[in-house]
C-alpha positions in Angstrom: -36.8 -51.5 -9.7 -34.5 -49.8 -7.2 -36.2 -48.8 -4.0 -36.2 -45.1 -3.3 -34.6 -44.1 0.0 -36.8 -41.7 1.9 -34.9 -38.9 3.5 -36.2 -37.9 6.9 -38.1 -34.6 7.1 -35.7 -33.1 9.6 -32.7 -33.8 7.3 -34.5 -32.3 4.3 -35.4 -29.2 6.3 -31.8 -28.8 7.5 -30.5 -29.1 3.9 -33.0 -26.5 2.7 -32.0 -24.1 5.6 -28.3 -24.6 4.7 -28.9 -23.9 1.0 -30.9 -20.8 1.9 -28.2 -19.6 4.3 -25.5 -20.1 1.7 -27.6 -18.1 -0.8 -28.0 -15.2 1.7 -24.3 -15.1 2.3 -23.5 -15.2 -1.4 -25.9 -12.3 -2.1 -24.3 -10.2 0.7 -20.9 -10.3 -1.0 -20.1 -7.5 -3.3 -20.2 -8.4 -7.0 -17.8 -6.6 -9.4 -17.6 -6.9 -13.1 -14.3 -6.0 -14.9 -14.7 -5.6 -18.7 -11.3 -5.3 -20.5 -10.5 -4.0 -23.9 -7.8 -6.7 -24.3 -8.8 -10.3 -24.6 -5.7 -11.8 -22.9 -3.2 -9.4 -21.2 -5.5 -7.6 -18.8 -8.0 -10.5 -18.1 -5.1 -12.8 -17.3 -3.6 -10.3 -14.9 -6.9 -9.7 -13.1 -7.8 -13.4 -13.0 -4.6 -14.1 -11.1 -5.2 -11.1 -8.9 -8.7 -12.4 -8.1 -7.2 -15.6 -6.7 -5.1 -13.6 -4.3 -8.1 -11.8 -2.8 -9.5 -12.8 0.6 -12.2 -15.5 0.2 -15.9 -14.8 0.9 -15.7 -11.0 0.6 -16.1 -10.2 -3.1 -17.2 -12.0 -6.2 -15.4 -10.8 -9.4 -16.3 -11.6 -13.0 -13.7 -10.7 -15.7 -14.2 -10.6 -19.4 -12.1 -9.5 -22.4 -13.9 -8.1 -25.4 -11.4 -6.9 -28.1 -13.5 -3.7 -28.4 -12.1 -0.2 -28.8 -12.6 2.6 -26.3 -16.1 4.0 -27.0 -17.6 0.7 -28.1 -16.1 -1.0 -25.1 -18.0 1.3 -22.7 -21.2 0.7 -24.6 -20.7 -3.0 -24.7 -19.8 -3.1 -21.0 -23.3 -1.9 -20.2 -24.8 -4.8 -22.2 -22.4 -7.3 -20.5 -23.6 -6.0 -17.2 -27.2 -6.6 -18.0 -26.5 -10.0 -19.4 -24.5 -11.0 -16.4 -27.2 -9.8 -13.9 -29.8 -11.8 -15.8 -27.7 -14.9 -15.9 -26.7 -14.8 -12.2 -29.9 -13.2 -10.8 -27.6 -10.8 -8.9 -27.1 -7.1 -9.1 -23.6 -6.0 -10.0 -22.4 -3.5 -7.4 -19.6 -2.0 -9.5 -18.6 -2.1 -13.1 -15.0 -1.4 -14.1 -13.8 -0.9 -17.7 -10.1 -1.4 -18.5 -8.6 0.1 -21.6 -5.5 1.7 -23.1 -4.8 4.8 -25.1 -3.1 2.7 -27.8 -3.4 4.4 -31.2 -7.0 5.6 -30.7 -7.9 9.1 -31.6 -7.7 11.6 -28.7 -11.4 12.4 -28.9 -12.4 8.7 -28.7 -10.1 8.1 -25.7 -11.3 11.2 -23.8 -15.0 10.5 -24.6 -14.8 6.9 -23.3 -13.3 8.2 -20.0 -16.0 10.8 -19.7 -18.8 8.3 -20.3 -17.5 6.3 -17.4 -17.2 9.3 -15.2 -20.9 10.2 -15.8 -22.0 6.9 -14.2 -22.1 6.5 -10.4 -21.7 2.7 -10.5 -19.2 2.6 -13.3 -15.5 3.5 -13.4 -12.5 3.0 -15.8 -9.0 1.9 -15.2 -7.4 3.5 -18.2 -3.7 3.7 -19.1 -1.8 6.0 -21.4 -0.2 4.5 -23.3 -0.4 0.8 -22.5 -1.3 -1.5 -19.6 2.3 -2.6 -19.3 3.0 0.8 -17.7 1.3 -0.6 -14.5 3.8 -3.4 -14.6 6.8 -1.0 -14.8 5.6 1.1 -11.9 6.1 -2.0 -9.6 9.9 -1.3 -10.1 10.4 2.4 -10.7 8.8 5.7 -11.2 8.5 6.6 -14.9 7.4 10.2 -15.8 8.4 10.4 -19.4 6.4 9.2 -22.4 7.0 5.6 -23.2 6.4 4.2 -26.7 4.8 0.7 -27.0 8.0 -0.7 -28.4 9.9 0.2 -25.2 7.7 -1.5 -22.7 9.0 -5.0 -23.4 12.6 -4.0 -23.1 12.0 -2.1 -19.8 10.0 -5.0 -18.3 12.7 -7.5 -19.2 15.4 -5.2 -17.8 13.6 -4.8 -14.5 13.0 -8.6 -14.0 16.6 -9.4 -15.0 17.9 -6.9 -12.5 16.0 -9.0 -9.8 17.8 -12.2 -10.8 15.7 -13.6 -13.6 18.6 -13.3 -16.1 16.9 -15.2 -19.0 13.5 -13.5 -18.5 11.5 -12.8 -21.7 8.3 -10.9 -21.5 5.2 -12.7 -22.8 2.4 -10.3 -23.5 -0.4 -12.7 -22.7 1.3 -14.4 -19.8 -0.9 -15.8 -17.0 2.0 -15.4 -14.5 2.5 -11.6 -14.6 0.5 -10.9 -11.4 2.4 -13.5 -9.4 5.8 -12.4 -10.9 5.1 -8.8 -10.0 4.1 -9.8 -6.5 7.3 -11.7 -6.0 9.9 -9.5 -7.7 8.2 -6.1 -7.7 6.2 -4.0 -5.2 2.4 -3.4 -5.5 2.7 -0.7 -2.9 5.3 1.1 -4.9 3.2 0.7 -8.0 0.2 2.4 -6.4 2.4 5.2 -5.0 4.1 5.7 -8.3 0.7 5.8 -10.1 -0.7 8.3 -7.6 2.4 10.4 -8.2 1.8 10.4 -11.9 -1.8 11.2 -11.4 -1.1 14.4 -9.4 1.0 15.7 -12.3 -2.2 16.1 -14.3 -4.6 17.3 -11.6 -7.5 19.3 -13.0 -6.7 18.4 -16.6 -9.3 16.6 -18.7 -7.1 16.2 -21.9 -6.6 12.5 -20.9 -5.0 11.6 -24.3 -2.1 13.9 -23.4 -1.5 12.3 -20.0 1.5 10.2 -21.0 2.5 8.4 -19.0 -0.4 7.9 -16.7 -2.6 5.0 -15.4 -5.6 4.6 -13.2 -5.2 0.8 -12.8 -4.0 1.5 -9.2 -7.6 2.7 -8.3 -9.1 -0.6 -9.3 -6.4 -2.7 -7.7 -6.6 -0.7 -4.5 -10.4 -1.0 -4.4 -10.3 -4.7 -4.8 -7.7 -5.3 -2.1 -9.3 -2.6 0.1 -12.5 -4.6 0.2 
């Protein structure tokens, strides 16, 4: 039988102290949960963004559900409870990410309002599709864009930057990095804010086309 090696008490104590210190530091970090309507496009973007954030400041969990607008908000609350139970940590902020798509105006507006009613919950919605956020890295767009146009416009913008053979892949894991290199996040935020002001005071969100609130989430993440 192998002989057990006895670890000196002072070493055991130091290890316990280090583990406890690491746990305290971890629990002091803010904990964000991002629940996305899409299962690939939005989660892939935010996973890459998460890797670009300063280390040790913020913990971010990202999940894609495939739910529609209203059910997404309801399901996000359940995901938060489940995540808190699994991690034994309180989630400081819940963000829900969804698009207008072809959902009925009342469903889209209702989902946004349900988020607005919660102090620790917010939504980064886009009318009409998440790809609008990509486009705003290059130019300001203030006319309604149909879903079929997004791919062509994204490809045109990247090709104008020298990627002559670029083909847009909807579920790409490289979009965040490509946008950081060839576009401008600062311009995207400014362009999104400019669109936002065009609809100040209006709550008919389904008619805000084009418009996106993704800049609020991105700005909050990098601001922390």
